[in-house]
C-alpha positions in Angstrom: -242.4 205.5 24.4 -246.0 206.2 24.8 -248.7 203.7 23.9 -249.8 205.6 20.7 -246.3 206.5 19.5 -245.8 203.4 17.4 -249.1 203.9 15.7 -248.3 207.5 14.9 -244.9 206.5 13.6 -246.5 203.9 11.3 -249.0 206.5 10.0 -246.1 208.9 9.3 -244.1 206.2 7.5 -247.1 205.2 5.5 -247.9 208.7 4.5 -244.3 209.3 3.3 -244.4 206.0 1.3 -247.8 206.7 -0.3 -247.1 210.4 -1.1 -243.7 209.5 -2.6 -245.1 206.7 -4.6 -248.1 208.6 -6.1 -246.2 211.9 -6.7 -243.4 210.0 -8.5 -245.9 208.0 -10.6 -247.9 211.1 -11.4 -244.9 213.2 -12.4 -243.6 210.3 -14.5 -247.0 210.1 -16.3 -247.0 213.8 -17.0 -243.4 213.8 -18.2 -244.0 210.8 -20.5 -246.0 212.9 -22.9 -244.4 213.4 -26.3 -244.7 217.1 -26.5 -245.1 220.2 -24.3 -248.8 220.4 -25.3 -249.2 216.8 -24.2 -247.6 217.5 -20.9 -249.9 220.5 -20.4 -253.0 218.4 -21.3 -252.0 215.7 -18.8 -251.3 218.4 -16.1 -254.7 219.9 -16.7 -256.3 216.5 -16.6 -254.9 216.2 -13.1 -255.8 219.8 -12.1 -259.5 219.6 -13.0 -260.4 216.7 -10.6 -258.3 218.4 -7.9 -260.3 221.6 -8.4 -263.5 219.6 -8.4 -262.6 217.8 -5.2 -261.7 221.2 -3.6 -265.1 222.7 -4.6 -267.0 219.7 -3.2 -265.2 219.8 0.1 -265.8 223.6 0.3 -269.5 223.0 -0.4 -269.9 219.9 2.0 -267.1 219.9 4.6 -268.8 217.0 6.3 -267.4 214.7 3.6 -264.0 215.0 5.3 -265.4 212.8 8.1 -265.3 210.0 5.4 -262.1 211.1 3.6 -259.8 211.3 6.6 -260.5 207.8 8.0 -260.1 206.4 4.4 -256.8 208.2 4.0 -255.6 206.9 7.4 -256.6 203.4 6.4 -254.6 203.7 3.1 -251.4 204.9 4.7 -251.7 202.4 7.6 -251.8 199.6 5.1 -248.8 201.0 3.1 -246.5 201.1 6.1 -244.6 198.0 7.0 -245.6 196.6 10.3 -242.8 196.4 12.8 -242.5 193.3 15.0 -242.7 193.8 18.8 -239.3 192.1 19.3 -237.7 194.5 16.8 -239.2 197.5 18.7 -237.7 196.3 22.0 -234.4 195.5 20.3 -234.1 198.9 18.7 -234.6 200.7 22.0 -231.6 198.9 23.5 -229.1 199.1 20.7 -226.7 201.9 19.9 -227.6 203.7 16.5 -224.0 204.4 15.7 -223.1 200.7 16.1 -226.1 199.7 14.0 -224.9 202.1 11.3 -221.4 200.8 11.4 -222.6 197.2 11.2 -224.8 198.1 8.2 -221.8 199.9 6.5 -219.5 196.9 7.2 -222.1 194.6 5.7 -222.4 196.7 2.6 -218.7 197.3 2.2 -217.9 193.6 2.2 -214.4 193.2 0.6 -214.4 196.6 -1.1 -212.5 199.7 0.0 -215.7 201.5 0.9 -219.3 202.1 0.0 -221.1 205.0 -1.7 -223.8 206.7 0.3 -226.2 206.3 -2.7 -225.8 202.5 -2.4 -226.5 202.6 1.3 -229.6 204.8 0.7 -230.9 202.5 -2.1 -230.4 199.5 0.3 -232.4 201.2 3.1 -235.2 202.4 0.8 -235.6 198.9 -0.7 -236.4 197.7 2.8 -238.9 200.5 3.5 -236.7 202.8 5.6 -236.6 206.6 5.0 -238.4 206.6 1.6 -238.2 210.4 1.4 -234.5 210.8 2.2 -231.9 212.0 -0.2 -228.2 211.3 -0.1 -227.6 214.6 1.7 -230.0 213.5 4.5 -228.2 210.2 4.9 -224.8 212.0 4.9 -225.9 214.3 7.7 -227.1 211.3 9.7 -223.9 209.3 9.2 -221.8 212.3 10.2 -223.9 213.0 13.3 -223.2 209.4 14.4 -219.5 210.2 14.2 -218.7 208.3 11.0 -216.6 210.5 8.6 -217.8 210.7 5.0 -215.3 211.0 2.2 -216.5 213.5 -0.4 -214.8 211.8 -3.3 -214.6 208.0 -2.6 -213.7 206.4 -5.9 -215.3 203.0 -6.4 -215.7 201.3 -9.8 -214.4 204.5 -11.5 -217.0 206.8 -10.0 -215.9 209.4 -7.4 -218.8 210.4 -5.1 -219.6 210.6 -1.4 -219.0 207.5 0.6 -217.6 205.8 3.7 -214.2 204.1 3.7 -213.6 200.8 5.4 -211.1 202.3 7.8 -213.7 204.9 8.9 -216.2 202.3 9.9 -213.8 200.2 12.0 -211.8 202.9 13.8 -214.1 206.0 14.2 -214.8 207.0 17.8 -218.2 208.5 18.7 -218.2 212.4 18.7 -218.1 214.0 22.2 -221.0 216.4 21.4 -224.2 215.3 19.8 -224.3 216.2 16.1 -220.6 217.0 15.9 -218.7 215.2 13.2 -214.9 214.6 13.5 -214.5 215.3 9.8 -217.3 217.6 8.5 -218.2 217.3 4.9 -217.5 220.5 2.8 -220.8 220.2 0.9 -224.2 221.4 2.2 
C-alpha cells in the first residue's frame, strides 16, 4: 500500500457518504410535496441554484480553486478515520474468514441471516454506504459462501446465508467463482 492510498480511500469513502446522504435527503424533500405541482416547484427550486452555480463557474473558473479544497475538506470530515492498528490487522486477515465470522455473529441462534440484515449492519457502521443487496450478494458469493435465494426467516423468504453454509463452505478454487451461483442478476 502506498503512502497516499489510505488518504485516497478515505476521500472516496467520504464522497460516497456525503453524496448518498445529500441525494437521499434532497429526493425525500422533493417527494414530500403534497402534489405534482409542489414536487415540480421544489425541483425547480433546486435546479435554479444549480444553473446559477454552473453559470458562475463558467464565467469565473478560478473559483474552482476554492470550491475543490472545500469539497475535499467536507468529504474528509465525513469519512470515519481508520485506526493504524486496524489497517495493519486488515492486511493480514483473510476476507473470507472475516465475512464468515461476521455472518456467524449475525446468525447467532437462528437458521441463517438475510443479506438485507447484513447490509444494514455494515452500513450502520460506515461500510459500503452505496451498496445494494445485489452488491453484497456478489461479494459473498465471490468469497465462496453460497447464498440461498429464498431463505425463510420470520415468515419472509428472501436472499440469505444459512448457518451450515458459513461453517462448512470451502473457498473457491478460482477467484470470483461461487460453488453455488445465485440465479438472479
